[in-house]
C-alpha positions in Angstrom: -19.3 -38.2 -8.6 -21.9 -38.0 -6.3 -20.7 -41.6 -4.7 -17.7 -39.8 -4.0 -18.8 -37.1 -2.2 -21.2 -39.4 -0.3 -18.2 -41.5 0.8 -16.3 -38.5 1.8 -18.9 -37.7 4.1 -19.6 -41.1 5.7 -15.4 -40.8 6.4 -15.9 -37.8 8.1 -18.6 -39.0 10.2 -16.7 -41.8 11.0 -13.5 -40.4 12.1 -14.4 -37.1 13.5 -15.3 -36.6 17.1 -18.2 -35.3 16.7 -19.4 -34.2 12.8 -22.6 -32.9 14.3 -21.5 -30.7 16.6 -23.1 -27.6 15.5 -25.4 -29.1 13.1 -27.4 -32.2 12.7 -27.7 -34.9 9.8 -31.0 -33.4 8.5 -29.2 -29.8 7.8 -26.2 -31.8 6.7 -28.8 -33.4 3.6 -30.2 -29.6 3.5 -26.9 -27.9 2.5 -25.7 -31.1 0.4 -29.1 -30.3 -1.5 -28.4 -26.4 -1.6 -24.7 -27.1 -3.0 -25.7 -29.7 -5.5 -28.2 -26.9 -6.9 -25.3 -24.3 -6.9 -22.5 -26.1 -8.1 -21.9 -28.5 -11.1 -19.9 -32.1 -10.0 -18.3 -33.1 -12.6 -15.1 -34.2 -11.6 -12.6 -34.7 -8.6 -11.9 -30.7 -8.2 -16.0 -30.2 -8.1 -16.0 -32.9 -5.6 -13.2 -31.6 -3.7 -14.9 -27.9 -3.6 -18.3 -29.2 -2.6 -16.8 -31.5 0.2 -14.8 -28.5 1.5 -18.2 -26.6 1.3 -20.1 -28.7 3.2 -17.5 -29.1 6.2 -17.7 -25.3 6.3 -20.9 -25.4 6.6 -21.1 -28.1 9.4 -18.4 -26.7 11.5 -18.0 -23.2 10.4 -16.2 -21.8 13.3 -16.1 -25.0 15.2 -13.3 -26.3 13.6 -10.5 -24.9 11.6 -8.8 -28.6 11.1 -11.1 -30.7 9.3 -11.0 -30.8 5.6 -10.4 -32.6 2.4 -7.3 -32.1 -0.3 -6.2 -34.3 -3.2 -3.2 -36.9 -2.6 0.0 -35.0 -3.3 -1.9 -31.4 -2.8 1.7 -30.6 -1.5 3.4 -30.9 -4.6 1.0 -28.4 -6.4 1.8 -25.2 -5.2 2.9 -21.6 -6.6 6.3 -20.5 -5.5 4.9 -17.6 -3.7 3.4 -16.3 -1.1 0.3 -14.1 -0.3 -0.6 -11.6 2.5 -3.8 -10.0 3.2 -2.9 -6.4 4.8 -6.0 -4.1 5.3 -8.2 -6.0 3.2 -5.8 -5.9 0.3 -3.9 -9.0 -1.2 -0.7 -8.6 -1.9 2.3 -10.4 -3.5 4.5 -11.2 -0.1 7.2 -13.6 -1.1 8.8 -14.4 -4.6 11.5 -16.4 -5.9 14.7 -15.1 -8.5 13.4 -13.6 -11.4 10.1 -12.3 -9.8 11.0 -9.9 -7.6 9.8 -6.8 -9.5 6.3 -8.2 -8.7 7.1 -8.5 -4.7 4.5 -6.3 -2.7 2.3 -5.7 -5.6 -1.6 -5.5 -5.0 -3.1 -8.8 -6.7 -6.4 -7.8 -8.6 -6.9 -10.4 -10.6 -6.0 -14.6 -10.8 -6.9 -15.6 -14.6 -8.7 -12.5 -15.1 -11.2 -13.4 -12.6 -11.5 -10.5 -10.1 -9.4 -11.0 -6.8 -12.4 -10.4 -4.5 -14.4 -13.3 -6.0 -11.6 -15.5 -5.9 -11.5 -14.4 -2.0 -14.9 -15.0 -1.9 -15.3 -19.0 -3.1 -12.5 -19.5 -0.8 -13.9 -18.3 2.3 -16.7 -20.5 1.3 -14.6 -23.3 2.1 -12.2 -22.6 4.6 -13.4 -23.1 8.4 -11.6 -20.4 10.9 -11.7 -19.2 14.2 -10.1 -16.2 14.2 -10.2 -13.1 11.9 -6.6 -13.6 11.4 -6.9 -17.2 11.1 -9.4 -16.3 8.2 -7.0 -14.4 6.2 -4.3 -17.1 7.2 -6.5 -19.6 5.7 -6.9 -17.6 2.4 -3.3 -16.8 1.8 -2.6 -20.4 2.2 -5.4 -21.5 -0.3 -4.2 -19.0 -2.9 -1.0 -21.0 -3.3 -2.4 -24.2 -3.9 -3.3 -25.0 -7.6 -6.0 -28.1 -6.6 -7.8 -25.6 -4.4 -7.6 -22.6 -7.0 -8.8 -25.2 -9.9 -11.4 -26.3 -7.7 -13.1 -22.8 -7.4 -16.0 -22.3 -9.2 -14.7 -19.3 -11.6 -11.7 -21.0 -12.5 -11.2 -23.7 -15.1 -10.3 -27.0 -13.6 -8.0 -27.9 -16.5 -5.7 -24.9 -16.6 -2.3 -25.7 -15.7 -0.8 -22.1 -15.7 -1.8 -19.1 -12.9 -1.8 -15.9 -14.7 -1.6 -12.8 -11.7 -2.9 -9.5 -12.3 -1.1 -7.1 -10.2 -1.2 -3.1 -9.8 2.4 -1.5 -8.4 2.5 2.2 -8.7 -0.7 2.8 -10.8 0.6 0.3 -13.3 -1.1 -3.1 -14.4 1.4 -6.2 -14.8 0.9 -9.9 -15.6 2.8 -12.5 -15.0 2.8 -16.7 -15.1 3.2 -17.9 -11.5 6.0 -20.1 -11.0 5.3 -23.2 -9.5 6.9 -25.1 -6.5 7.3 -24.5 -2.6 8.6 -21.9 -1.6 12.0 -22.7 1.2 11.2 -22.8 4.8 13.8 -21.5 7.3 14.0 -23.5 10.8 16.1 -24.3 13.4 18.3 -21.3 12.4 19.9 -19.1 15.2 22.2 -15.6 15.1 23.7 -13.5 17.5 23.7 -9.4 18.1 25.6 -8.8 21.0 24.0 -10.3 23.5 21.0 -11.0 22.0 20.4 -14.6 20.2 17.8 -14.6 17.6 16.0 -18.5 17.1 13.9 -19.4 14.2 11.5 -21.8 14.6 8.8 -22.1 12.1 7.7 -26.0 12.0 6.7 -28.3 14.8 8.9 -31.2 12.7 11.9 -32.3 12.6 14.0 -33.2 9.2 15.8 -36.2 11.6 15.4 -37.6 15.1 16.3 -35.7 17.8 17.1 -32.5 15.6 15.7 -30.2 18.2 18.1 -31.6 20.9 21.4 -31.2 18.6 19.7 -27.6 18.2 19.2 -26.8 21.7 23.1 -28.3 22.5 24.4 -25.8 19.7 22.6 -22.9 21.4 23.3 -23.5 24.8 27.0 -23.7 24.3 27.0 -19.7 23.4 27.6 -18.0 26.1 27.2 -14.0 27.4 23.6 -14.2 26.1 21.0 -11.7 27.9 18.0 -11.9 25.4 16.7 -14.4 23.2 14.2 -13.4 20.3 12.3 -16.7 19.8 10.7 -16.3 15.7 7.1 -18.7 15.8 6.1 -16.7 12.9 4.9 -18.8 10.2 4.8 -22.0 12.2 1.5 -23.7 11.2 1.8 -26.4 13.8 2.8 -30.2 13.5 4.0 -32.2 16.8 4.0 -30.1 19.9 6.2 -32.5 21.8 9.3 -31.6 19.7 10.1 -27.8 21.2 9.8 -29.4 24.6 13.6 -29.3 24.8 13.5 -25.7 23.7 11.3 -24.5 26.5 12.9 -26.0 29.0 16.3 -24.4 27.6 14.6 -21.1 27.8 12.8 -21.6 30.9 14.2 -18.7 33.5 15.6 -16.4 31.0 14.5 -13.3 29.2 12.4 -14.2 26.2 10.5 -12.6 23.5 8.5 -14.1 21.1 7.6 -12.6 17.7 4.0 -14.3 16.6 1.4 -13.6 13.9 -1.6 -15.2 12.4 0.0 -18.1 10.7 0.8 -19.5 14.3 -1.6 -22.6 14.4 -2.4 -25.8 15.2 0.4 -27.5 17.6 2.4 -23.9 17.8 -0.4 -22.7 20.3 1.0 -25.2 22.8 4.6 -23.5 22.8 2.6 -19.7 23.2 1.3 -21.2 26.2 4.1 -22.7 27.8 6.4 -19.8 26.9 3.7 -17.5 28.6 3.5 -19.6 31.8 7.3 -19.3 31.8 7.0 -15.2 31.6 8.1 -14.5 28.3 7.0 -11.5 26.3 5.3 -11.8 23.3 4.9 -9.2 20.3 3.3 -9.4 17.1 -0.7 -10.1 15.9 -3.2 -12.6 17.2 -2.5 -16.4 16.2 -4.9 -17.9 13.4 -6.5 -20.2 15.9 -8.3 -19.9 19.4 -6.7 -22.4 22.4 -9.6 -24.1 22.6 -10.7 -26.1 19.3 -10.8 -29.6 17.6 -7.4 -31.2 16.4 -5.1 -33.8 16.1 -6.1 -34.7 12.0 -5.0 -38.4 11.5 -5.3 -38.6 7.2 -7.7 -40.9 5.6 -7.1 -41.7 1.8 -10.2 -42.6 -0.4 -9.6 -42.9 -4.3 -8.1 -39.3 -5.1 -8.6 -37.6 -1.9 -6.9 -37.0 1.7 -9.5 -36.5 4.2 -8.4 -34.9 7.4 -11.1 -35.5 10.5 -10.2 -33.9 14.3 -10.8 -36.8 16.4 -10.1 -34.6 19.8 -10.9 -31.5 21.5 -8.7 -29.0 23.3 -10.8 -27.3 25.9 -8.1 -25.1 27.6 -10.7 -24.3 30.7 -9.4 -24.8 34.2 -12.5 -26.5 34.9 -12.5 -29.2 32.5 -10.8 -32.4 33.3 -11.4 -35.0 30.4 -10.4 -37.7 28.3 -9.5 -35.6 25.0 -11.1 -38.9 23.2 -14.2 -38.9 25.0 -17.8 -38.4 23.4 -18.9 -37.6 26.8 -16.6 -34.7 26.8 -18.1 -33.3 24.0 -21.7 -33.8 25.4 -20.0 -31.5 28.8 -19.0 -28.8 26.6 -22.2 -29.1 24.3 -24.3 -28.5 27.5 -22.1 -26.1 29.0 -21.4 -23.6 26.7 -19.2 -21.6 29.1 -16.5 -24.3 28.1 -16.9 -23.8 24.3 -16.8 -20.0 24.6 -13.4 -18.9 22.6 -10.0 -18.8 24.1 -8.0 -16.3 22.4 -4.2 -16.0 22.7 -3.3 -12.3 22.3 0.4 -10.4 22.1 1.7 -8.4 24.9 3.0 -5.6 22.3 1.0 -5.6 19.0 2.6 -4.8 15.7 0.7 -4.0 12.4 2.6 -5.1 9.3 2.1 -2.3 6.8 2.8 -2.4 3.2 4.9 0.6 3.3 6.9 -0.8 6.1 7.5 -4.1 3.6 8.8 -1.9 0.9 11.1 -0.2 2.6 12.5 -3.4 4.0 11.5 -2.7 7.4 10.7 -6.1 10.0 8.3 -4.2 12.2 8.1 -7.2 14.5 11.7 -7.2 15.2 12.1 -3.8 15.4 9.5 -3.6 18.4 11.6 -6.7 19.7 14.7 -4.5 20.0 12.4 -1.2 21.2 11.6 -3.5 24.0 14.9 -4.9 24.7 16.2 -1.5 24.8 13.6 -0.1 27.1 14.3 -2.8 29.7 18.0 -2.4 29.3 17.7 1.3 29.9 15.8 0.5 33.1 18.2 -1.6 34.7 21.4 0.9 34.3 18.9 3.5 36.1 
C-alpha cells in the first residue's frame, strides 16, 4: 500500500501546476511520516484517506480542487443531502419513504459521534472559505467511499446507519443508496417574472443551452429574471455564455449559496458585471484559485491535480499554464490575497424556515422585485 501512496504523490507532483506552492518536498516527507504513524495503511480506503490528508497538509486553503477519489466513486453515493446550519448537521433532502427524517439533526453515523466524523472529513478536504468548507463536508458525507475511508468507520461496511434527533426523539435509519435528482435547465413564469434554474455547468446533449435560451427568449412580457445558481458546483464555464448574453440589459436577480463553486464563479462575475443583483450567501470559493483538474487514473484511484491558476487580479496578465506566473504570485503576495465574491443581499437559511416550507432566498428575491417595482410606480 505504501507503493500506491507514493505513486499517487508522484502523479500529483507531476501534474499539479505547483504542488509545492505552500510547502516544500521536505515538508511533504515529514507530513507523510506523521500520517503513517497516525493512520493504518491496509487497504485502498486507507490509501485514499492518507492521500487526501497529505493534500490538505500541502495545499490547505490554497487549492480546493486537487483531490483523490476511488474509481467510479459517483456510483457509490447515499441518496440524501446534508446541510450544516449554525454548526449543526441536518438531513436536508430525502427521497420517498424517508421524509419523516427531513430536517432532523444528525448526531451519529454508524454509532460514531457526528463531531468526530466531521473532524475526520475536515482533515482531508481543502477549502478556501468557511462556506466552502461546509460545502465540502456536506458533499463528502454522502460519498460511501469517503465514509469508508474515515479512520473511525469500518471500511468493509455496506450500510450506513444515520442516527437523528427530531423533536427530542432519537431515531435511526439505514441511508438509501443512489443519486439525488438534479434539476437543471428549467424555467417557470409568475406574472412578469421568469424563474430560471441552472444548477450544473454541463449539458445533457450538444447545444442544450442554445435550445434552452431559444425557448425562454420566445416568452414575452417578462420584466424580471430570477436566475437560480444554487447548488451549481461547476463544470464547463463556457456553456453558460448564451444565457448571459440573453440576460444582458435585463433586470436580473441571481440566487447563490455555498455550493456555487469552480466554473460557476465565472458566471457570477459576468452576471455581476452586467448589473445583476445577487441574493444569498458567500459562494464556496474565492475567485482567485487553482483549478482545471484533468483526471489521471492509477490502479483503483482517480487523481485530480490543478494545472492552472486563475489570478482574477487586474494587474496580472498571464498565461494560466505558466510556471513563471506562479513565481510572480509567490513573490508578490498581494496577487495571492483571497478575492471573495459577496451577495448584494444576504439571507441566512434557518432550520425553522425549512421546516415551515419557506425558501428564504426566493422570498428575498420577490421582496427585492416588489421594492423596485413600487419605486417605479411613484
